[in-house]
MDTraj code that builds the backbone (N, CA, C; nanometers):
import mdtraj as md
import numpy as np

residues = "MET MET ASN ASP ASN PHE PHE GLN VAL PHE LEU ASP GLN THR PHE LYS ASN LYS ALA HIS VAL GLN ARG PHE ILE ALA GLU PHE ALA ASN GLN THR GLU ALA GLU GLU LEU ILE ALA LEU LEU GLN GLN ARG GLU LYS VAL GLY ASN THR MET ILE ALA GLU HIS VAL ILE LEU PRO HIS LEU GLU SER PRO LYS ILE GLU GLN SER GLN VAL LEU LEU ILE ARG LEU ALA GLU PRO ILE ASP PHE ASP GLU LYS THR PRO ALA VAL GLN LEU ILE ILE THR ILE LEU LEU LYS SER ASN GLU SER GLN GLY THR LYS LYS LYS ILE ALA GLN PHE THR ARG ARG LEU ALA ASP ASP ASP PHE ILE ASP GLN LEU LEU SER PHE GLU LYS GLU ALA GLU ILE TYR GLN ILE LEU".split()
xyz = np.array([
    [-3.9900, -0.2513, -3.9636],
    [-3.8606, -0.2210, -4.0219],
    [-3.7535, -0.2142, -3.9183],
    [-3.6533, -0.2791, -3.9417],
    [-3.5237, -0.2690, -3.8610],
    [-3.4442, -0.1749, -3.9288],
    [-3.3468, -0.1050, -3.8522],
    [-3.2588, -0.0109, -3.9070],
    [-3.1138, -0.0296, -3.8522],
    [-3.0211, -0.0582, -3.9568],
    [-2.8848, -0.0689, -3.9121],
    [-2.8104, 0.0525, -3.9640],
    [-2.8836, 0.1555, -4.0053],
    [-2.8337, 0.2772, -4.0661],
    [-2.7810, 0.2634, -4.2135],
    [-2.7206, 0.1523, -4.2395],
    [-2.6701, 0.1370, -4.3815],
    [-2.7658, 0.0602, -4.4704],
    [-2.8160, -0.0552, -4.4207],
    [-2.9117, -0.1332, -4.4894],
    [-3.0512, -0.1101, -4.4340],
    [-3.1518, -0.0824, -4.5206],
    [-3.2877, -0.0747, -4.4713],
    [-3.3660, -0.1791, -4.5469],
    [-3.4475, -0.2627, -4.4793],
    [-3.5199, -0.3703, -4.5493],
    [-3.6656, -0.3503, -4.5321],
    [-3.7379, -0.3469, -4.6395],
    [-3.8925, -0.3301, -4.6329],
    [-3.9466, -0.4509, -4.7026],
    [-4.0153, -0.5431, -4.6249],
    [-4.0852, -0.6611, -4.6774],
    [-4.2308, -0.6364, -4.7060],
    [-4.2835, -0.7076, -4.8044],
    [-4.4291, -0.7183, -4.8327],
    [-4.4977, -0.5783, -4.8646],
    [-4.4111, -0.4895, -4.9392],
    [-4.4746, -0.3635, -4.9615],
    [-4.5774, -0.3757, -5.0747],
    [-4.6760, -0.2956, -5.0644],
    [-4.7970, -0.3034, -5.1626],
    [-4.7925, -0.1896, -5.2488],
    [-4.6881, -0.1661, -5.3187],
    [-4.6779, -0.0580, -5.4277],
    [-4.7530, -0.1105, -5.5585],
    [-4.8293, -0.0269, -5.6101],
    [-4.8959, -0.0756, -5.7330],
    [-4.8372, -0.0403, -5.8659],
    [-4.7343, 0.0434, -5.8723],
    [-4.6637, 0.0753, -5.9957],
    [-4.5219, 0.1477, -5.9730],
    [-4.4570, 0.1621, -6.0870],
    [-4.3294, 0.2244, -6.0763],
    [-4.3254, 0.3528, -6.0111],
    [-4.4286, 0.4351, -6.0391],
    [-4.4367, 0.5809, -5.9798],
    [-4.4294, 0.5689, -5.8314],
    [-4.5120, 0.4806, -5.7727],
    [-4.5216, 0.4624, -5.6314],
    [-4.3846, 0.4225, -5.5669],
    [-4.3108, 0.3332, -5.6352],
    [-4.1878, 0.2874, -5.5884],
    [-4.0910, 0.4001, -5.5921],
    [-4.0854, 0.4848, -5.7046],
    [-3.9940, 0.5861, -5.7101],
    [-4.0154, 0.6938, -5.6084],
    [-4.1412, 0.7296, -5.5805],
    [-4.1790, 0.8232, -5.4790],
    [-4.1301, 0.7749, -5.3319],
    [-4.1462, 0.6547, -5.3081],
    [-4.1019, 0.5939, -5.1761],
    [-3.9616, 0.6143, -5.1703],
    [-3.8861, 0.5762, -5.2639],
    [-3.7370, 0.5874, -5.2674],
    [-3.6933, 0.7350, -5.2467],
    [-3.7480, 0.8186, -5.3364],
    [-3.7094, 0.9560, -5.3252],
    [-3.7417, 1.0237, -5.1934],
    [-3.8541, 0.9932, -5.1447],
    [-3.8993, 1.0530, -5.0055],
    [-3.8157, 0.9915, -4.8891],
    [-3.7730, 0.8690, -4.9037],
    [-3.6884, 0.8066, -4.8005],
    [-3.5458, 0.8778, -4.8048],
    [-3.4901, 0.9077, -4.9256],
    [-3.3759, 0.9719, -4.9429],
    [-3.3654, 1.1165, -4.8936],
    [-3.4791, 1.1876, -4.9239],
    [-3.4831, 1.3256, -4.8701],
    [-3.6248, 1.3842, -4.9107],
    [-3.7185, 1.3815, -4.8096],
    [-3.8427, 1.4204, -4.8429],
    [-3.8644, 1.5600, -4.8936],
    [-3.7828, 1.6562, -4.8511],
    [-3.8035, 1.7805, -4.9151],
    [-3.7452, 1.8113, -5.0499],
    [-3.6660, 1.7067, -5.0939],
    [-3.6066, 1.7120, -5.2425],
    [-3.6621, 1.6023, -5.3187],
    [-3.7737, 1.5429, -5.2837],
    [-3.8300, 1.4163, -5.3425],
    [-3.8545, 1.4389, -5.4968],
    [-3.9060, 1.5628, -5.5345],
    [-3.9405, 1.5651, -5.6783],
    [-3.8086, 1.5611, -5.7635],
    [-3.7037, 1.6295, -5.7200],
    [-3.5797, 1.6350, -5.7935],
    [-3.5220, 1.4841, -5.7885],
    [-3.5271, 1.4072, -5.6899],
    [-3.4770, 1.2789, -5.6820],
    [-3.5553, 1.1814, -5.7681],
    [-3.6823, 1.2049, -5.7750],
    [-3.7719, 1.1221, -5.8777],
    [-3.7253, 1.1523, -6.0153],
    [-3.7023, 1.2682, -6.0469],
    [-3.6525, 1.3042, -6.1769],
    [-3.5122, 1.2419, -6.2117],
    [-3.4308, 1.2301, -6.1047],
    [-3.3051, 1.1668, -6.1257],
    [-3.3241, 1.0064, -6.1459],
    [-3.4116, 0.9530, -6.0702],
    [-3.4452, 0.8160, -6.0950],
    [-3.4968, 0.7823, -6.2366],
    [-3.5817, 0.8730, -6.2777],
    [-3.6256, 0.8577, -6.4141],
    [-3.5238, 0.8795, -6.5253],
    [-3.4407, 0.9721, -6.4996],
    [-3.3287, 0.9923, -6.5948],
    [-3.2405, 0.8698, -6.6035],
    [-3.2088, 0.8078, -6.4860],
    [-3.1236, 0.6958, -6.4804],
    [-3.1809, 0.5732, -6.5630],
    [-3.3091, 0.5655, -6.5557],
    [-3.3810, 0.4510, -6.6294],
    [-3.3686, 0.4692, -6.7765],
    [-3.3621, 0.6004, -6.8288],
    [-3.3417, 0.6259, -6.9667],
    [-3.2013, 0.5902, -7.0161],
    [-3.1099, 0.5849, -6.9251],
    [-2.9729, 0.5396, -6.9732],
    [-2.9606, 0.4064, -6.9937],
    [-3.0389, 0.3172, -6.9166],
    [-3.0369, 0.1741, -6.9318],
    [-3.1247, 0.0961, -6.8415],
    [-3.1729, -0.0187, -6.8747],
    [-3.2441, -0.0953, -6.7880],
    [-3.1790, -0.1283, -6.6570],
    [-3.2391, -0.1293, -6.5455],
    [-3.1912, -0.1526, -6.4107],
    [-3.2072, -0.2913, -6.3711],
    [-3.2652, -0.3903, -6.4590],
    [-3.2788, -0.5115, -6.4072],
    [-3.1452, -0.5954, -6.4111],
    [-3.1177, -0.6540, -6.2809],
    [-2.9933, -0.7202, -6.2678],
    [-3.0128, -0.8786, -6.2583],
    [-3.1378, -0.9260, -6.2401],
    [-3.1780, -1.0643, -6.2345],
    [-3.3240, -1.0742, -6.2610],
    [-3.3777, -1.2001, -6.2832],
    [-3.5109, -1.2096, -6.2993],
    [-3.5924, -1.1631, -6.1718],
    [-3.6756, -1.0678, -6.1919],
    [-3.7539, -1.0152, -6.0857],
    [-3.6830, -0.9109, -5.9900],
    [-3.5590, -0.8680, -6.0248],
    [-3.4791, -0.7909, -5.9448],
    [-3.4279, -0.6718, -6.0274],
    [-3.4492, -0.5510, -5.9669],
    [-3.3929, -0.4329, -6.0339],
    [-3.2989, -0.3595, -5.9330],
    [-3.2131, -0.2757, -5.9820],
    [-3.1102, -0.2066, -5.9012],
    [-3.1056, -0.0632, -5.9421],
    [-3.2123, 0.0141, -5.9118],
    [-3.2000, 0.1626, -5.9337],
    [-3.0997, 0.2198, -5.8342],
    [-3.0273, 0.3302, -5.8824],
    [-2.9323, 0.3873, -5.7940],
    [-2.9192, 0.5294, -5.8188],
    [-2.8952, 0.6067, -5.7191],
    [-2.8844, 0.7556, -5.7150],
    [-2.7535, 0.7956, -5.6564],
    [-2.6933, 0.8987, -5.7178],
    [-2.5872, 0.9701, -5.6506],
    [-2.6231, 1.1186, -5.6661],
    [-2.6337, 1.1928, -5.5466],
    [-2.6757, 1.3268, -5.5473],
    [-2.6393, 1.3962, -5.4150],
    [-2.6088, 1.5231, -5.4233],
    [-2.5850, 1.5964, -5.2915],
    [-2.7172, 1.6104, -5.2151],
    [-2.8372, 1.5831, -5.2858],
    [-2.9620, 1.5949, -5.2121],
    [-2.9990, 1.4751, -5.1300],
    [-2.9180, 1.3727, -5.1442],
    [-2.9389, 1.2477, -5.0519],
    [-2.8767, 1.2760, -4.9157],
    [-2.9628, 1.2557, -4.8155],
    [-2.9103, 1.2927, -4.6779],
    [-2.8199, 1.1914, -4.6212],
    [-2.8390, 1.0504, -4.6612],
    [-2.7419, 0.9446, -4.6059],
    [-2.7370, 0.8488, -4.6918],
    [-2.6033, 0.8009, -4.7285],
    [-2.5836, 0.6953, -4.8202],
    [-2.6348, 0.5618, -4.7627],
    [-2.7134, 0.4817, -4.8366],
    [-2.7757, 0.3648, -4.7791],
    [-2.8058, 0.2737, -4.8997],
    [-2.8323, 0.1465, -4.8615],
    [-2.8967, 0.0527, -4.9471],
    [-3.0359, 0.0077, -4.8994],
    [-3.1360, 0.0234, -4.9865],
    [-3.2697, -0.0136, -4.9465],
    [-3.2969, -0.1410, -5.0197],
    [-3.3575, -0.2336, -4.9520],
    [-3.3983, -0.3564, -5.0099],
    [-3.5548, -0.3603, -4.9842],
    [-3.6277, -0.3496, -5.0915],
    [-3.7754, -0.3362, -5.0915],
    [-3.8269, -0.4531, -5.1654],
    [-3.8925, -0.5389, -5.0920],
    [-3.9591, -0.6570, -5.1534],
    [-4.1038, -0.6360, -5.1587],
    [-4.1737, -0.6587, -5.2774],
    [-4.3024, -0.6396, -5.3029],
    [-4.3901, -0.7507, -5.2637],
    [-4.5099, -0.7240, -5.2093],
    [-4.6055, -0.8411, -5.1820],
    [-4.6560, -0.8985, -5.2989],
    [-4.6590, -0.8250, -5.4050],
    [-4.7018, -0.8806, -5.5351],
    [-4.6189, -0.8054, -5.6521],
    [-4.5722, -0.8992, -5.7415],
    [-4.4686, -0.8416, -5.8505],
    [-4.5496, -0.7254, -5.9316],
    [-4.4797, -0.6227, -5.9751],
    [-4.5332, -0.5299, -6.0710],
    [-4.4487, -0.5200, -6.1836],
    [-4.5200, -0.4817, -6.2989],
    [-4.4444, -0.4494, -6.4203],
    [-4.3997, -0.3079, -6.4241],
    [-4.2776, -0.2840, -6.4318],
    [-4.2215, -0.1468, -6.4420],
    [-4.2467, -0.0919, -6.5856],
    [-4.2048, -0.1688, -6.6793],
    [-4.2349, -0.1363, -6.8226],
    [-4.2230, -0.2677, -6.9014],
    [-4.2314, -0.2552, -7.0322],
    [-4.2160, -0.3784, -7.1192],
    [-4.0980, -0.4450, -7.1073],
    [-3.9790, -0.3756, -7.0706],
    [-3.8414, -0.4288, -7.0669],
    [-3.8314, -0.4903, -6.9159],
    [-3.9027, -0.4464, -6.8256],
    [-3.8912, -0.4784, -6.6826],
    [-4.0120, -0.5303, -6.6178],
    [-4.0511, -0.6653, -6.6582],
    [-4.1800, -0.7176, -6.5970],
    [-4.1651, -0.7910, -6.4702],
    [-4.2670, -0.8129, -6.4001],
    [-4.2779, -0.8864, -6.2688],
    [-4.1624, -0.8547, -6.1767],
    [-4.1439, -0.7313, -6.1394],
    [-4.0442, -0.6945, -6.0449],
    [-4.0950, -0.7250, -5.9084],
    [-4.0132, -0.7948, -5.8377],
    [-4.0382, -0.8467, -5.6939],
    [-3.9470, -0.7868, -5.5954],
    [-3.8312, -0.7449, -5.6336],
    [-3.7248, -0.7012, -5.5310],
    [-3.6662, -0.5778, -5.5980],
    [-3.6627, -0.4657, -5.5215],
    [-3.5987, -0.3462, -5.5603],
    [-3.4812, -0.3250, -5.4705],
    [-3.3544, -0.3264, -5.5240],
    [-3.2428, -0.2966, -5.4413],
    [-3.1941, -0.1689, -5.4791],
    [-3.2042, -0.0663, -5.3973],
    [-3.1794, 0.0735, -5.4294],
    [-3.0510, 0.1217, -5.3562],
    [-2.9513, 0.1787, -5.4316],
    [-2.8354, 0.2356, -5.3741],
    [-2.8476, 0.3783, -5.3798],
    [-2.8371, 0.4471, -5.2564],
    [-2.8507, 0.5898, -5.2344],
    [-2.7128, 0.6264, -5.1963],
    [-2.6464, 0.7099, -5.2787],
    [-2.5065, 0.7675, -5.2500],
    [-2.5096, 0.9167, -5.2532],
    [-2.4763, 0.9708, -5.1289],
    [-2.4680, 1.1227, -5.1265],
    [-2.3260, 1.1511, -5.2033],
    [-2.3462, 1.2645, -5.2649],
    [-2.2123, 1.3167, -5.3266],
    [-2.1005, 1.3346, -5.2271],
    [-1.9796, 1.3154, -5.2728],
    [-1.8602, 1.3399, -5.1881],
    [-1.8607, 1.2418, -5.0591],
    [-1.9209, 1.1210, -5.0838],
    [-1.9049, 1.0226, -4.9792],
    [-1.7692, 0.9757, -4.9435],
    [-1.7579, 0.9287, -4.8260],
    [-1.6238, 0.8763, -4.7779],
    [-1.5921, 0.7543, -4.8588],
    [-1.4530, 0.7223, -4.8762],
    [-1.4049, 0.6004, -4.9494],
    [-1.4515, 0.4774, -4.8727],
    [-1.4605, 0.4938, -4.7351],
    [-1.5064, 0.3630, -4.6549],
    [-1.6509, 0.3270, -4.6953],
    [-1.7432, 0.4264, -4.7123],
    [-1.8782, 0.3933, -4.7397],
    [-1.8898, 0.3386, -4.8897],
    [-1.8122, 0.4089, -4.9869],
    [-1.8155, 0.3592, -5.1190],
    [-1.7547, 0.2199, -5.1363],
    [-1.6556, 0.1837, -5.0440],
    [-1.6131, 0.0459, -5.0444],
    [-1.7135, -0.0502, -4.9980],
    [-1.7892, -0.0117, -4.8948],
    [-1.8934, -0.0941, -4.8400],
    [-2.0056, -0.1292, -4.9425],
    [-2.0387, -0.0184, -5.0190],
    [-2.1214, -0.0419, -5.1338],
    [-2.0754, -0.1377, -5.2383],
    [-1.9463, -0.1065, -5.2722],
    [-1.8847, -0.1859, -5.3775],
    [-1.8853, -0.3344, -5.3315],
    [-1.8545, -0.3642, -5.2079],
    [-1.8638, -0.5062, -5.1553],
    [-1.9977, -0.5559, -5.1717],
    [-2.0965, -0.4849, -5.1358],
    [-2.2376, -0.5380, -5.1436],
    [-2.2735, -0.5680, -5.2878],
    [-2.2333, -0.4777, -5.3840],
    [-2.2803, -0.4823, -5.5130],
    [-2.2133, -0.6132, -5.5765],
    [-2.0929, -0.6488, -5.5382],
    [-2.0268, -0.7680, -5.5973],
    [-2.1018, -0.8927, -5.5467],
    [-2.1727, -0.8865, -5.4337],
    [-2.2401, -1.0035, -5.3838],
    [-2.3652, -1.0236, -5.4697],
    [-2.4179, -0.9136, -5.5342],
    [-2.5305, -0.9360, -5.6175],
    [-2.5134, -1.0164, -5.7415],
    [-2.3764, -1.0583, -5.7666],
    [-2.3536, -1.1424, -5.8820],
    [-2.3733, -1.2822, -5.8392],
    [-2.3991, -1.3148, -5.7190],
    [-2.4254, -1.4560, -5.6656],
    [-2.5646, -1.4903, -5.6601],
    [-2.6113, -1.5785, -5.7530],
    [-2.7464, -1.6222, -5.7656],
    [-2.8058, -1.6722, -5.6313],
    [-2.7286, -1.7435, -5.5509],
    [-2.7767, -1.7869, -5.4251],
    [-2.8162, -1.6738, -5.3306],
    [-2.7308, -1.5657, -5.3372],
    [-2.7581, -1.4518, -5.2535],
    [-2.8902, -1.3810, -5.2963],
    [-2.9064, -1.3596, -5.4224],
    [-3.0325, -1.3068, -5.4800],
    [-3.1460, -1.3877, -5.4350],
    [-3.1295, -1.5243, -5.4513],
    [-3.2573, -1.6181, -5.4110],
    [-3.2864, -1.6041, -5.2629],
    [-3.1850, -1.5879, -5.1821],
    [-3.2155, -1.5662, -5.0441],
    [-3.2815, -1.4319, -5.0228],
    [-3.2487, -1.3285, -5.0849],
    [-3.3170, -1.1929, -5.0699],
    [-3.4586, -1.2011, -5.1206],
    [-3.4803, -1.2887, -5.2085],
    [-3.6235, -1.3048, -5.2617],
    [-3.6990, -1.3953, -5.1848],
    [-3.6467, -1.4821, -5.1109],
    [-3.7326, -1.5961, -5.0420],
    [-3.7331, -1.5745, -4.8831],
    [-3.6362, -1.5234, -4.8243],
    [-3.6340, -1.5177, -4.6776],
    [-3.7622, -1.4390, -4.6417],
    [-3.8237, -1.4878, -4.5437],
    [-3.9526, -1.4324, -4.4964],
    [-3.9442, -1.3253, -4.3764],
    [-3.8349, -1.3371, -4.3101],
    [-3.8247, -1.2346, -4.2026],
    [-3.7103, -1.1376, -4.2300],
    [-3.7353, -1.0143, -4.1794],
    [-3.6332, -0.9049, -4.1936],
    [-3.5030, -0.9594, -4.1324],
    [-3.5139, -1.0119, -4.0010],
    [-3.3974, -1.0547, -3.9274],
    [-3.3111, -1.1515, -4.0172],
    [-3.3673, -1.2377, -4.0921],
    [-3.2954, -1.3315, -4.1694],
    [-3.2210, -1.2595, -4.2850],
    [-3.2773, -1.1538, -4.3495],
    [-3.2171, -1.0829, -4.4523],
    [-3.1011, -0.9915, -4.3916],
    [-3.1302, -0.9249, -4.2749],
    [-3.0198, -0.8524, -4.2146],
    [-2.8971, -0.9304, -4.1811],
    [-2.9354, -1.0555, -4.1411],
    [-2.8168, -1.1545, -4.1015],
    [-2.7306, -1.1843, -4.2312],
    [-2.7761, -1.1983, -4.3381],
    [-2.6992, -1.2255, -4.4587],
    [-2.6323, -1.1019, -4.5273],
    [-2.6964, -0.9887, -4.4853],
    [-2.6309, -0.8655, -4.5292],
    [-2.4982, -0.8282, -4.4658],
])
top = md.Topology()
chain = top.add_chain()
for i, resn in enumerate(residues, 1):
    res = top.add_residue(resn, chain, resSeq=i)
    for name in ("N", "CA", "C"):
        top.add_atom(name, md.element.get_by_symbol(name[0]), res)
traj = md.Trajectory(xyz[None], top)
């Protein structure tokens, strides 16, 4: 795993189900507050489906419990079905936003999310084999 502090890329992850993915995200955001963050992720899913493209979901959290605002790109070694409305998930793009974040960081997140409307960008995130290649396009 490389770290540029804002983007975190995790390739070929072997999570078996949605619960494993949610625990990973929550523990990454704040290990001591993981249970509360998992509950927030679950609440967000009840509001609406997080699928933004075929095989791609965009769960996001905003909370004072998040230690650092970041974007996680988690690509799975094998697709998993999150539920009947969210099958064959291959890429999880997670936005973690701590409450009262600076405008500069919010702007950086907004710029990134606009890029997610580009099918070619999504295809690159799904297909590039090396972390360095993904960090380069980010």
